[in-house]
N, C-alpha and C positions, 0 to 999 in steps of 0.2 A: 693138414695133420689130423684135424678132427674126424674126417672121413676115414682115415687110416686107423685111428684108435677105435672108432665105432665098429669098423669091420673086424678088427681083432677081438673086440668084446663079443661080437656075434659068433665068432669062431671059438669062443671059450677062453680067451686070454684077457685077464684083467690086471691092470697095473696096480701094484701094491698087494695083490693076492697071489697069483701064480706067474706073474710077469714083472720084471724090472726093466725099465727103459731109460737109457742115458742119452740125453739130447745134447748135440753140439751144433753150433752155427758159426760161420765165418763172419757174419754180419756184412758181407760184401768185401771183406779184406782178404784178398787172395793169398797174401803172405801167411795167413793162418791155416791154409788148407793142409799143408804137410804136418805141421805140429799137431793139429787136431786129429789127423789120421793116426799119428803115432799114439796119441792119448787114448783114442777109441780102441785101438788094437791092444794096448797095454791092459785094458779092462778085461780082456779075454772073454768077450761075449759069445753067446751061442750062435748069433747071426748079426750081421750089420746091414742096415739099409742106408743107401747113399743117394744123393740127388746131384746131378750134373756130371759131365765128363771129368773135369779136374778132380773132383772129390773121389770119384770111383777109381781113377788112375792112381791117385795118391794112396788110397787104401790098399790097392794091389801091390804097391811097392813095399808095404809093411807086412802083408800076410798073403800067403798062398794056401792057407789051410782054413781059416775062419770063413764060413759062407757069407757071401755078399749078395744082396738084392738091390739093384739100382733102379731109379726112375729118372725120366727126362734126360737120357743119354741118346744122342742122335745117331752116331755111327760107331757102335761098340766094336764092330769088326775092324773097320778102318783105323780106329784108335787102339787096336790090339788089347781091348778089354776082354773080348771073348774070341774064340776061334771061328765060330759061325753062329748064326741065329738059331738054327735047328739043333745044333750040338755045341753048346757053349764050352764044354769041357771045363777043367779047372774048378775054382771055388766061387764062380760068379755067374749070375744070370740077372734078368730084369726086364724092364719095359721101356722101349724106345718111344720117342716123341715126334717122329717125323715119318711121312710117307711121300712117295715120289711126286704127287700132284700138288704139294704144298707151294712150290715156287710159282706155279701157274695161278693158284688161288690168290696169292699175294697181289700179283699184277692185275688179275681180273677185277678184284675188289677195288684196287686203286683206280683203275680205269673207269669203273662205275661212278666214282665220286669226282673224278677229274678226267672227263672225256678227252681233253686235249693232251693228256700225258704222253710224252715222247721220250723221256729220259728218266731213269731211276738209278739212284745211288744205293748201294748195299753196304751198310757199316757193320764191322765186326772187329773183335780184338784177336789177332792171330794166336795169342797165348792162351786164350780161354775158349775160343770158338771150336766146335768139332772139326777135326782135321785141319786146324789152323784157318778155317773158313772155306776149305776146299770141298766140304761136303754140301753145305747149303747153296753156295754160290752157283755151281753148275745148274742146280734146279731152277734158279731164277733166270740165269742166262739162257737156258734152253727155252723157257717160256717166253722170254723177251724176244728172242729171235723169231719165234712163231707169231708173235703179236706185233712185230715191227717196233718194239720199244728198245732203245739203247740202254744197256745195263753197265754200270761202272762199279767195279769193286773198290771199296774204300776201307782199307785196313787202318785201324787206329789203336793206339797203345795206352791212352789214358783219357780222362774226361775232357781235358783241354783240347787234345787232338780231335776228339769227337765233335766238339763244338765248332772248331775251325772247319772240319769236313762238311758239316751241315751248312755253315755260312757259304762255303764255296759252291756247294750243290745248289743252293738257293739263288745264286747269281746267274744260273742258266735257266732259260725260259722253259716252261712246260715240264718241270722236273718234279719228282716225288721221291720218297724215301722208303726203303724197306729195312726194317731192323730185324735181323735174323735171331733165332734162339742162341743166346750166348750169355754166360754168367756175368761178364763184364757189362754188357748192354743193360742187363737187368739192374745191376748195382748202380749204373749211371743214368737210370731212366729219367730222373727229374731234370737233369741237365739237358738230356736229349729232347725231352718234351718242351722245355722252356725255349731252346734254340729253334725248334720247329715252329713254335707259336709266334716267335718274333718275325719269322719270315713267311708266315701263313702258308706253310708247305704241307701238301697232302702226304700223310705217312701212315704206314701200317706196321703194327707191332705183333710180336709172337704170343704174348700172354695178356690176360685181362688186367694184371697189376699196372701196366702202362696206362690203361684206360681209366682205371680208378684214380690215377694221379694226373689225369687231364689229357691223355693222348686221344687221338681221333677214333681209331678202330683197331681191333686185334682179331687175328684168326689163327687158330692153332689147336693143338691137342688139349683136351680137358685134363689138366694135370691132377686135379683132385681124383679123377677116375683112375689114373695110373697109381696114385697112392692107395686107393681102395683095393685095386687089383693086386698090388704088391703085398698087401696083408695076407692074401691067400697063399702066396709063395712063402712068406715068413712062417705061416702056420704049418705048411707042409714040411719045411725044413726043420722046424722045432719038433716035428713028429717023426723025423728020421730021413726025409728025402734029401737027395744030393743036388746041389745047384747044376751040376753037369747033366742031370737027367731032366731038367726043367727048361724047355726052349725059351729063348728070348721072344717076348710077345710085342706085336705091333699095336699102335693106338687104335682105339675103337670109336672114340667120341671126339668130335672137333667142335669148337665153339666160335661163334662170331659175336663180338661185343662192339657196340657203337656208342660213342659219347656225343649226343646231339647238341649239348651245350658247347662243346669244343668245336663242332662243325659250324655252328653259328658264328663263333668267334673267329674262325678261319675264313668265313665267307664261303663255306662249302654247303651246297644243297644235297642232302642225302636222299637219293631216290626212294620213293615209297616202297618199291619192290624190294629194295635192299633192307629197309627197316623191317619188312614183314619176314625176312629170312633170318633176322638177328635172333640169337639165343638170349641176349640181354641188352637192354638199352639204358644208358645213363642219361638222365635229362637234367 
């Protein structure tokens, strides 16, 4: 959010001066998404910014007139948030956080730190994952088929199921874990990281927040960059542009974050070539 606010200031918008911003967060409690969407729309703002697919979908249920700019939505067409990326139509546009090569990068990076990798589990919550998990999963499965790695879809509905799924995955030799972008996975990240650590399982995560909390490595869209870019769309809408005329934009920056302390605890040797490619290393 700091990058978002900084870019707004650069564009001439200052909170408390010519701009009022109302912030709301579910705090990881997805039961609050719909009530908060109603609350935000009731404020009758000039524009709304949302993060994640569930939040954006909930807002669209409440308004088809107030402009909405989303960030970190993976499949806005498949989830019926926009009609198309080039011509979003309606009152919503924004910035997606996935591109087709992502599934391959997850497996390539895991294979670099665990050369004997033969089986990967992919965990997601069907209620909160884009397309119920059907968007990211094929990207990983396609890459797995090309690399000779078996991929198992592991849908989970709460933190307890997530932990049991990781326990089952760890019982199979030469296994690893892919945690796809999913609001529920983010909310449950500490339980996921703890279960992975108990089994010394190689795992890759979608955002650096997992690595800050002790995960091994993450690769994915630079979310801060999406926030900064979204400020440009907010500016244009406040100056009269229509969301329907602003195409949905793809990510431009991807970050690799590695936690070498966690690698040592897991007994994993991170190749020097991988460390040199990292955008950020936590020691």
